[in-house]
C-alpha positions as MATLAB code, in Angstrom:
seq = 'MRNCLRILPLVLCAVWCFADEPSEYVINTDVPDGYPHIETVRQITEGPNHNFFGYYGIPPWDESGRYLIHMQSTFSDRLVEADDRANIVLHDLETGESEVVAETAAWNFQQGSMVHWLDDLPGRKIIYNDRENGNLKSVILDVETGERRTLDRPVAAVSPDGTQAASISYARLRITRPGYGYAGVDAAEDDHPHPDDDGLYIVDLETGESELIVSLEDAFNVEPVPEGSEDNLLWFNHVLFSRDGGRIFFMARIHDVDDRRQTAGLTVGPDGSDLRCVLPYSWGASHYDWLDGERMVVTSRYQAETPWLHVFFTDGEDDHRPIAPDELRRDGHCHFSPDGEWMITDTYPVGEERMQHLYLVRMDEEEEVAELGRFHQPPEFTGVYRCDLHPRWSRDGQSICIDSTHDGSRQVYILDLAFPAEEE';
ca = [
      48.267 -159.717  165.684;
      46.783 -156.389  166.728;
      45.449 -155.691  163.226;
      44.041 -159.159  162.676;
      40.657 -157.810  161.511;
      42.276 -156.546  158.342;
      44.411 -159.561  157.546;
      42.422 -162.646  158.545;
      40.797 -164.398  155.544;
      37.137 -165.311  155.649;
      35.809 -168.666  154.523;
      32.562 -168.685  152.560;
      29.902 -170.851  154.199;
      26.777 -170.095  152.193;
      25.931 -168.197  149.024;
      22.957 -166.598  147.377;
      21.576 -168.112  144.204;
      22.904 -165.232  142.114;
      26.609 -164.513  141.937;
      26.145 -160.733  142.094;
      24.294 -160.970  145.420;
      26.100 -160.850  148.789;
      26.901 -164.004  150.741;
      24.355 -165.079  153.342;
      27.166 -165.421  155.860;
      30.901 -166.001  155.984;
      32.834 -167.650  158.803;
      36.472 -167.025  159.650;
      38.490 -170.117  160.590;
      41.905 -168.427  160.695;
      41.662 -166.659  164.034;
      44.630 -165.507  166.162;
      46.467 -168.063  168.289;
      44.514 -168.955  171.403;
      41.159 -167.797  170.003;
      38.176 -170.050  169.274;
      36.517 -170.117  165.871;
      32.964 -170.927  164.851;
      32.856 -174.669  164.197;
      29.191 -175.066  163.292;
      26.224 -172.819  162.523;
      23.024 -174.496  163.682;
      19.675 -173.128  162.539;
      17.345 -173.775  165.480;
      14.112 -172.384  164.010;
      12.619 -172.164  160.547;
       9.751 -170.557  158.657;
       7.105 -169.840  157.682;
       6.867 -168.064  161.049;
       9.506 -165.612  162.185;
      11.461 -166.583  165.286;
      13.765 -164.578  167.537;
      14.802 -164.230  171.157;
      15.133 -160.479  171.279;
      17.748 -158.701  173.336;
      21.395 -159.569  173.779;
      23.174 -160.612  176.972;
      20.256 -162.678  178.352;
      20.768 -166.469  178.130;
      17.927 -168.104  176.167;
      19.118 -171.525  177.422;
      17.729 -172.986  180.621;
      20.123 -174.032  183.410;
      20.531 -177.543  181.980;
      21.430 -176.263  178.519;
      18.895 -178.590  176.910;
      16.015 -176.148  176.426;
      15.998 -172.819  174.609;
      13.215 -170.245  174.847;
      12.335 -167.864  172.008;
       9.611 -165.686  170.514;
       7.556 -166.412  167.409;
       5.488 -164.080  165.198;
       3.567 -164.353  161.940;
       5.036 -161.133  160.518;
       8.355 -159.327  160.607;
       8.033 -156.184  158.508;
       6.206 -153.546  160.558;
       5.768 -152.020  163.994;
       3.926 -154.219  166.494;
       0.397 -152.924  167.138;
      -2.127 -153.475  169.930;
      -3.924 -156.426  168.322;
      -0.727 -158.334  167.531;
       0.233 -161.380  169.555;
       3.443 -163.383  169.718;
       4.089 -166.897  170.936;
       6.699 -167.878  173.493;
       8.193 -171.170  172.386;
      10.180 -173.783  174.308;
      12.630 -175.654  172.074;
      14.188 -178.984  173.048;
      17.712 -178.949  171.607;
      18.100 -182.718  172.050;
      14.967 -183.825  170.213;
      14.411 -180.772  168.008;
      10.807 -180.571  169.187;
       9.229 -177.229  170.112;
       6.159 -176.247  172.098;
       4.229 -172.992  172.429;
       4.078 -172.375  176.183;
       2.520 -168.901  176.228;
       1.114 -166.060  174.159;
       1.844 -162.414  174.888;
       0.392 -159.031  173.920;
       3.437 -157.095  175.225;
       6.365 -157.522  172.851;
       8.499 -155.919  170.171;
      11.146 -157.080  167.734;
      14.088 -155.494  169.548;
      13.630 -156.968  173.018;
      10.899 -159.534  172.557;
       8.908 -159.817  175.768;
      12.025 -159.573  177.998;
      11.907 -163.298  178.756;
      14.279 -164.440  181.516;
      14.834 -167.856  183.061;
      14.426 -167.882  186.847;
      17.032 -170.485  187.716;
      16.895 -170.147  191.486;
      13.170 -170.766  191.750;
      11.852 -174.355  192.029;
      10.734 -175.981  188.806;
      11.643 -174.677  185.353;
      10.310 -171.126  185.402;
      10.472 -168.112  183.124;
       9.247 -164.545  183.528;
       7.930 -162.481  180.616;
       5.817 -159.396  179.945;
       2.156 -159.379  178.930;
      -0.754 -156.942  178.676;
      -4.346 -157.266  179.842;
      -7.109 -154.653  179.575;
      -4.580 -151.950  178.718;
      -2.360 -152.725  181.713;
       1.135 -154.148  181.548;
       2.164 -157.004  183.803;
       4.733 -159.753  184.041;
       4.000 -163.457  184.281;
       6.022 -166.126  186.080;
       5.357 -169.403  184.274;
       6.501 -172.933  185.039;
       6.983 -174.271  181.512;
       6.609 -177.885  182.680;
       3.471 -177.670  184.832;
       1.826 -174.611  183.266;
       1.467 -172.948  186.676;
       1.253 -169.160  186.296;
       1.552 -166.216  188.637;
       0.946 -162.601  187.586;
       2.795 -159.517  188.870;
       1.534 -155.954  188.541;
       4.600 -154.519  186.775;
       6.480 -155.499  183.592;
      10.054 -156.706  183.855;
      13.091 -154.941  182.377;
      15.847 -156.960  184.106;
      16.163 -159.754  186.668;
      18.675 -159.973  189.518;
      21.232 -162.809  189.323;
      19.610 -164.654  192.237;
      16.152 -164.422  190.658;
      14.548 -162.718  193.650;
      14.088 -159.220  192.215;
      13.228 -157.565  188.936;
      13.708 -154.021  187.720;
      10.789 -152.333  185.983;
      10.424 -149.192  183.853;
       7.607 -147.484  181.955;
       7.042 -149.207  178.610;
       4.083 -146.879  178.028;
       6.483 -143.934  178.082;
       8.859 -145.872  175.809;
       6.082 -146.347  173.271;
       5.963 -142.541  172.958;
       9.678 -141.831  172.988;
      11.001 -144.915  171.153;
       8.169 -147.020  169.719;
      10.341 -149.991  168.749;
      11.110 -150.627  172.430;
       7.727 -149.849  173.989;
       4.500 -151.818  173.966;
       1.354 -150.994  172.040;
      -2.146 -150.810  173.493;
      -1.146 -149.468  176.896;
      -3.359 -147.089  178.850;
      -1.970 -144.037  180.685;
       0.578 -142.848  178.152;
       2.352 -140.825  180.866;
       3.226 -137.854  178.687;
       1.847 -135.101  180.929;
       5.131 -134.315  182.683;
       8.666 -134.251  181.205;
      10.310 -135.777  184.310;
       7.755 -136.769  186.974;
       8.703 -137.687  190.513;
       6.239 -140.604  190.688;
       7.568 -142.698  187.801;
      10.949 -144.155  186.877;
      12.916 -147.231  187.927;
      11.137 -149.734  190.173;
      12.321 -152.809  192.057;
       9.849 -155.696  192.172;
       9.999 -158.473  194.761;
       9.357 -161.601  192.679;
       8.051 -163.551  195.651;
       5.509 -161.044  196.954;
       4.954 -158.981  193.806;
       5.410 -155.762  195.770;
       7.249 -152.936  194.020;
       9.069 -149.785  195.068;
      10.137 -146.732  193.090;
      13.897 -146.415  193.721;
      14.841 -143.715  191.165;
      12.319 -141.248  189.778;
      12.709 -139.438  186.486;
      12.963 -136.274  188.568;
      15.896 -137.814  190.483;
      17.703 -138.519  187.225;
      16.942 -135.023  185.957;
      18.556 -133.571  189.074;
      21.623 -135.829  189.263;
      22.901 -135.019  185.754;
      22.067 -131.867  183.735;
      20.237 -132.623  180.512;
      21.430 -130.979  177.267;
      20.710 -127.266  177.190;
      17.279 -126.414  175.871;
      15.812 -129.888  176.408;
      14.542 -129.359  179.953;
      10.887 -129.531  178.891;
      11.260 -132.620  176.701;
      10.199 -136.072  177.880;
      12.883 -137.852  179.888;
      12.732 -141.647  179.944;
      14.597 -144.703  181.211;
      15.705 -147.617  179.045;
      18.096 -150.601  179.061;
      18.471 -151.879  182.626;
      20.933 -154.494  183.922;
      21.915 -155.820  187.352;
      25.619 -156.277  188.059;
      26.773 -159.890  188.253;
      26.678 -159.884  192.041;
      23.334 -158.071  192.124;
      24.781 -155.149  194.099;
      24.325 -152.410  191.469;
      21.979 -151.593  188.596;
      22.982 -149.833  185.391;
      20.324 -147.988  183.388;
      20.058 -145.197  180.836;
      18.357 -141.812  181.070;
      17.383 -140.501  177.643;
      15.990 -137.289  176.218;
      15.698 -135.588  172.822;
      17.726 -132.397  172.446;
      16.696 -129.179  170.656;
      17.581 -130.787  167.309;
      15.441 -133.866  168.153;
      18.516 -136.077  168.526;
      18.405 -138.748  171.207;
      20.882 -138.039  174.022;
      21.799 -140.586  176.686;
      23.442 -140.610  180.107;
      24.540 -143.803  181.878;
      23.513 -144.120  185.551;
      24.031 -146.698  188.304;
      22.241 -147.198  191.605;
      21.907 -149.765  194.394;
      18.798 -151.994  194.325;
      17.613 -150.129  197.423;
      17.888 -146.778  195.609;
      21.124 -145.778  197.326;
      24.123 -144.004  195.830;
      22.698 -142.829  192.495;
      25.619 -142.008  190.180;
      26.128 -140.711  186.675;
      28.890 -142.831  185.130;
      28.604 -141.509  181.549;
      27.376 -137.950  180.874;
      25.013 -136.947  178.091;
      27.954 -135.447  176.174;
      29.548 -138.905  175.931;
      26.361 -140.852  175.291;
      25.697 -144.534  175.966;
      24.183 -147.289  173.884;
      25.003 -150.912  174.813;
      26.607 -152.434  177.872;
      27.434 -155.392  180.101;
      28.776 -155.939  183.599;
      31.980 -157.985  183.862;
      31.524 -158.446  187.616;
      30.107 -156.496  190.555;
      32.046 -153.306  189.810;
      33.457 -153.237  186.283;
      31.511 -152.884  183.081;
      31.730 -151.952  179.407;
      29.440 -149.440  177.691;
      29.594 -148.326  174.076;
      30.069 -144.570  174.197;
      31.726 -141.627  172.489;
      34.755 -141.615  174.776;
      35.393 -138.151  176.249;
      32.800 -136.837  173.751;
      35.510 -136.855  171.083;
      35.469 -140.267  169.367;
      33.234 -142.538  167.300;
      31.407 -145.239  169.213;
      33.953 -147.208  171.255;
      33.664 -150.003  173.812;
      34.533 -148.113  177.009;
      35.588 -150.165  180.047;
      35.461 -148.689  183.562;
      34.796 -149.265  187.238;
      31.465 -148.079  188.626;
      32.070 -144.868  190.580;
      35.705 -144.497  189.423;
      37.253 -142.185  186.835;
      39.191 -144.953  185.061;
      37.385 -145.123  181.704;
      39.414 -146.589  178.832;
      38.424 -147.918  175.402;
      38.860 -151.610  174.560;
      40.704 -152.163  171.248;
      39.961 -148.612  170.025;
      41.836 -149.143  166.745;
      39.561 -152.031  165.794;
      36.204 -151.659  167.565;
      35.055 -148.311  166.228;
      31.341 -148.994  165.842;
      28.467 -149.432  168.246;
      27.942 -153.064  169.202;
      25.988 -155.377  171.474;
      28.687 -156.446  173.926;
      28.399 -159.473  176.225;
      31.010 -161.054  178.491;
      31.405 -164.829  178.627;
      30.357 -166.540  181.880;
      34.006 -166.862  182.982;
      34.762 -163.243  182.053;
      37.617 -164.194  179.742;
      35.952 -163.108  176.488;
      33.766 -160.298  175.176;
      31.574 -160.916  172.150;
      30.195 -157.933  170.213;
      28.678 -157.170  166.827;
      27.877 -154.344  164.413;
      24.887 -153.002  162.579;
      24.861 -153.747  158.813;
      28.016 -152.386  157.149;
      28.495 -151.354  153.509;
      26.461 -152.112  150.418;
      26.460 -155.820  151.238;
      24.881 -155.015  154.640;
      27.031 -157.483  156.576;
      26.750 -157.635  160.361;
      30.177 -158.386  161.811;
      30.718 -160.594  164.869;
      33.871 -159.894  166.911;
      35.568 -161.536  169.879;
      37.999 -159.926  172.345;
      40.157 -161.726  174.893;
      39.925 -159.602  178.021;
      43.469 -160.226  179.227;
      44.685 -158.644  175.979;
      42.070 -155.920  175.276;
      43.839 -154.977  172.035;
      43.658 -158.199  170.000;
      40.351 -158.708  168.192;
      39.179 -161.619  166.073;
      36.386 -161.402  163.562;
      34.453 -164.647  163.895;
      32.106 -164.072  160.978;
      29.722 -161.856  159.045;
      25.981 -162.230  158.468;
      23.971 -160.529  155.741;
      20.857 -158.529  156.635;
      18.488 -157.972  153.684;
      17.528 -154.310  153.175;
      13.867 -154.912  154.011;
      14.838 -155.467  157.653;
      15.368 -151.934  158.873;
      14.220 -149.383  161.433;
      12.020 -150.623  164.292;
      11.805 -154.125  162.772;
      15.498 -154.573  161.949;
      17.162 -157.752  163.235;
      20.362 -157.193  165.208;
      22.535 -160.246  165.850;
      22.228 -159.577  169.598;
      24.862 -162.192  170.578;
      24.219 -164.192  173.755;
      26.668 -166.578  175.430;
      25.578 -170.059  176.429;
      25.864 -170.831  180.114;
      28.910 -173.052  179.583;
      30.649 -170.467  177.395;
      30.904 -172.886  174.443;
      28.308 -171.371  172.099;
      26.773 -168.097  170.960;
      23.079 -167.624  170.157;
      22.098 -164.993  167.573;
      19.030 -163.802  165.707;
      19.664 -163.372  161.991;
      17.814 -162.654  158.750;
      20.556 -163.818  156.381;
      18.265 -166.404  154.763;
      15.485 -163.834  154.235;
      13.494 -164.518  157.398;
      14.056 -163.801  161.087;
      15.371 -166.991  162.725;
      17.420 -168.210  165.709;
      20.892 -169.742  165.278;
      23.478 -171.295  167.593;
      27.143 -170.819  166.745;
      29.207 -173.576  168.336;
      32.770 -172.520  169.126;
      35.879 -174.673  168.759;
      38.461 -173.676  171.358;
      42.140 -174.494  170.877;
      43.491 -177.357  172.938;
      45.201 -176.272  176.136;
      48.921 -176.874  176.280;
      49.993 -179.450  178.863;
];
């Protein structure tokens, strides 16, 4: 079964009107023994507006599983500018009804407004980013009562217990990688390549107080940047707390002398202790998830010698190894199921048909891979306004939420999984 990607047939689920056009999506029902398959594809949103959640690995479902939060925009074919606004929408999966609960001026198509549910706080609360008078902030909103509280820094990640958030400079991101930064922000922060007064912050979500725990200068000193790039802007991106909240993974990025983006993977304690480089610039890093409090997967060029692989390792240990390296040989948005038994991942559009592949790995095997399906991305969705599948597990591990443009617009879908019956 190790080569199941090449031998498993795919079942056509939807077609374009013209026979010479690619399928909208195809679903595989002949998966390896013990693997689930996609039983239903539910379209949760529809046009004329464009709808999406944004980044992968963050559950859009609330704790009850009944409500799903997502973003909504009137356009989908250009970079977000300062005057553009997006809605934050609460969708009731039982009734099908939806409600706009907020509007934001700090958003993009790749990560939305970094909306997170705050399960451990009373009520039904979310946190999201916004902008006011050129300043970025985050807002804690009770979606039932409408009660709002504003914090002075934007959110990049939230701790598992909902008490802390990590924050980075989205103004700097707008300069270095516009599709992930926010427009209309004052203080562009481009006067120093690696300042010692900006970087990774921890925000107390109860008091709103924040502390700089890793400066850009700290990151510059802990891992040498590529030769000749010392005077280029260094920035942080892609932050995630470990599942026990004891460590934070984040990326330090810089453009080299050939203007190519180079990335190192770093971890640190929430108090700023024990800053480590876990993936050097020569390996690179792109997407990631924590399996638990110590182990994680990051897509990387393993030992600086391979294509993009899903590299599994223990934080602070030299035990890196690729997962299914014969099959998973492309960058993908990897996310572990809540029970840690499965890893879902995807690809960017592949081939002339521009199909985005969705794969599943059983972690006790690490070599067997099932392709669950493929989703077409029309060629007009590209660059900073492309639409990655960005798979996200439901809280009960029974469904996957994706964003997809296979019908010609950006919409949110839930893929319900059918698991094989357990043997008695």
